[in-house]
N, C-alpha and C positions, 0 to 999 in steps of 0.2 A: 445690395441684398434687400434694402428697404424700398427700392424703387417699385411702386405699384405696377407700372407697365411691364417691368422686367419679370416680376413675380407672375403676372398674368401670362406673359409669353412662355415662361417655364411650364406653367400648368397646362397650357395648350399643347406645347411641344411634347410633354410627357404623355398627355392623352393620345396624341397622334401616334406616338411610338407604340403605346399599348395596343391601339386599334390596328396598327400595322402588323404587330406581332401576332395578334389574334387572326387577322386576315391571312397571314402567311401560314399559320398553323391549320386554318380551315382549308386553305388551298392544298397544303401537303396531304391532309387527310383525304380530300377529294381525289387527288392524284393517286394516292395509295390504293384506294378502293377500286380504281379502274386499271391498276397496273397489270401487265401481262408478263409472262416469263421472258419474253424478248426485251421488254423494258428493263427488267431487273438485271438481266445479263449484261446490259450496257452500263450499269452503275459503276462509278469509280470509287476509290477509297473514301473520298470526302463524303459522298452521298450515303455510302454504306454506314459510315460513322455517324452521320446525322439522322439516321432512322430513329423514330421515336416509338414509344410504346403504343400510342394511338395508331400510328402508321402500320405497325405490324398487325395490330388487332383488326384493322379494317381491310388488310390486303387479302385478296382471294387466295385460297390454298394453292391453286394451280400456278400462281405467279412465283411461288417458292421454288419451282423447278429451274428457275433462272439463276439462283444464287450460286456463286463460285466460292472456291476456297479462300481467295484473297478478300472477297467481300465479307464473308463470315468472320474472318480474323479481325475485322474492324467494327463488328457489332458492339454497341454499347451494352454493358452488362445489365443495367437497369431496364433498358428498352426491351430486351428480349423477353421480359416477363409478360409482354403482350402477345407472344407467340403461342399458338395452340398445338395440340398433338396432331390434329388434322393437317396443319400447315407443315409441321416437321416431317411427316410421312412423305411429302412431295419433294423434299430436298434431295438433290443428287448425292449418291453415296460419297463421291470424292470431295464434295463440299465440306464434309465433316472433318477433313484434315485441317480445316482452317480454324476450328474452335480453339480458343486459348483459355485463360482464366475466366473469361466472360461466361463460360458455361456454368459456372458456379451458381448463377442466378436462375437457372432453369429448373423448374420443379415438375408440375403436372404435365407439361408439354413433352417430357421425356417418354411419355406413354406412346409417342409416335415413332420412337427410334426403331430402325430396322436392323437386321443382322449386318447388311452391307455397310450401313452408316457407322455402326459401332466398330466394325473392323477397320475403318479408316481413321479413327481417332488417334491423336498423338498421345504420347506418354504424359505430356504436360497437361493436356485437357483431361485425361483420365484422372489425374491427380487432383483436379479441381472439382470433380463431380461431388455433389452433396447427397445426403441421405434422402431428401425429397425426390431427387431424380431417380435414385435406385429403387425407391418404393413405387414410383409410377411406371417404371419400365416394364414392358411385356417380356415374358420368358423367352420368346423367340429371338429377341435382340441380344440376349446373353451369348448366343451361339457365335456372334461375331467378335467378341472380345479376344484380344491376343494376350500372350504371356507378358509382353512388355507393358501393355495397358493395365492388366490386373496387378502387376508388380508395383504400380504407382498409385493404386487406389488408396485413399486416405485411411489411416488406421481407425478402426472401429466405426467406420461409416456404414458398414454392412449389417451391423447388429439389428435384427428385427426387420430388416428391409428385404433381404434375399430369401426366397422360398426354396423348397425342395425342387419344385418344377424349374426354377431358374437355374439351380445347380446342375440339374440333369441336362440342360441345354448347352452348358459350357463344354468346350473342347478339352481333351486331356492336356494339351499343351498350355491352355489358358489356366487350368487348375494348378499347373506347375508354378504359376506366378504368385499363388496365394502365400501369405506369410502368417506368422503366429498371431499377429494382431487381427488379421482378417477373420480367422476361424475361432478365436478364443471364446467368443460369445455364442457360438452356434450350438443348437440342440437338435430338435426334430428336423430342422432344415437338412441335416446331413443324410436323411433318408433318400435324398435326391442323387447322392453320389453314385457314380458308375464304377465298375471294377477297373476299367481302363484309366479312369481319372486318378484312382488311388495308387496305381502303379508308378506314376510320375510325380507324386506329391513331394514337396521339399521336406527336408528334415525338420526345419523349424515349424512348419505347418503340422506335420505328423504329431510331434510331441505336445502341441498346443490344443489338439482335439480334446474336447471335454468328454466326461463319461456319458452325459446325455446325448452327445453327438455320436459317439461310438456305439452306444446302445440302440441308436436309430438306424444303423446300417445293417442290411441283411447279411446273414452268414455267407451267402454266395458272393456278395460284393466285397466282403471283408477279405476274401482270398486275394484281392488285388494288392494288399500290403505284402503278402508272401512273395509276389512276383516283382516287387520293387527292387531296384538296384541298390537301394539304401538299406544298410543293416539296421539303422535306426527305425525306419518305417516298417521293416519286416518284423521287428519286435513288438510293434503295436498290434499285430494280428491277434495275439492272445487276449487282448483287452477289447477286441472289437466284436460286435454282434449283440443280439438280444440278451445273451447271457454274460455280457461284459461285466467288469467290476462295477459295484454299486456307485451311485452318484456320490461324489465327494472324495473317493479314494484317489483317483488320478489327480484331482485338483490340488491335493496336498503333497503330491510328489514333486520333487525337484528334478531337474534334468539328469544329474548324476545317478539318482535312484532309478530313473527310467532306463538309463544306460545299463545299470547293473542287472535289471530284470531282463534286458535284451541279451546280455552276455550269458546269463544263466540259462536262458531259453535255448541257447546253442551249445 
């Protein structure tokens, strides 16, 4: 270790390694900026996993048309932070079936999601989506979500991120996947609900709707509760609409009390 020549050799060797790594990174960045959809389609799992943030950031949006389900499944979570909404838009719908927990790191780029892409997401990936992604998404993309996907959304990730316009785009079958944690913090967003969506809402979601939420739903839309197959949801009708119970009344009710109201209503 004290040999001056050995110490010099090590310094030179380390320097060359660093230069080599920098050259490799520069070469990768250059290759990424010139990539085509055809090039991307030929990438194997190793190269998909080796993609860096810089590579994604410099890759032309049209090249993203070449990504496959198997390639997406190998994306590094940190690296995908370099992807933009414009690039996401170009990805084939079926490639979205490849997203795993790595989608957790995606934020503003979710603004590029399309209805078809959202419809291809697995339950596992849906459960990994974060609030930044929901906030960035365009309303039209919500039309693609399935009941299975919605049923796996993280508890309370939707508070303050989903709008009335977003809800209006969701299919009735997707709304059936909402649970009590999903809706418990909603207020004026509920103005986006449609009659057909309320008809299939689950019991646990119905009883978790807040007074502010129910008060934001129009009288006409509220009739969807009456047409529900669930006795529990039918009982919510009397609390729905602009003339619903004042804020705080429902929130202090326990489930047994709500059930008592429902029974008395019949």
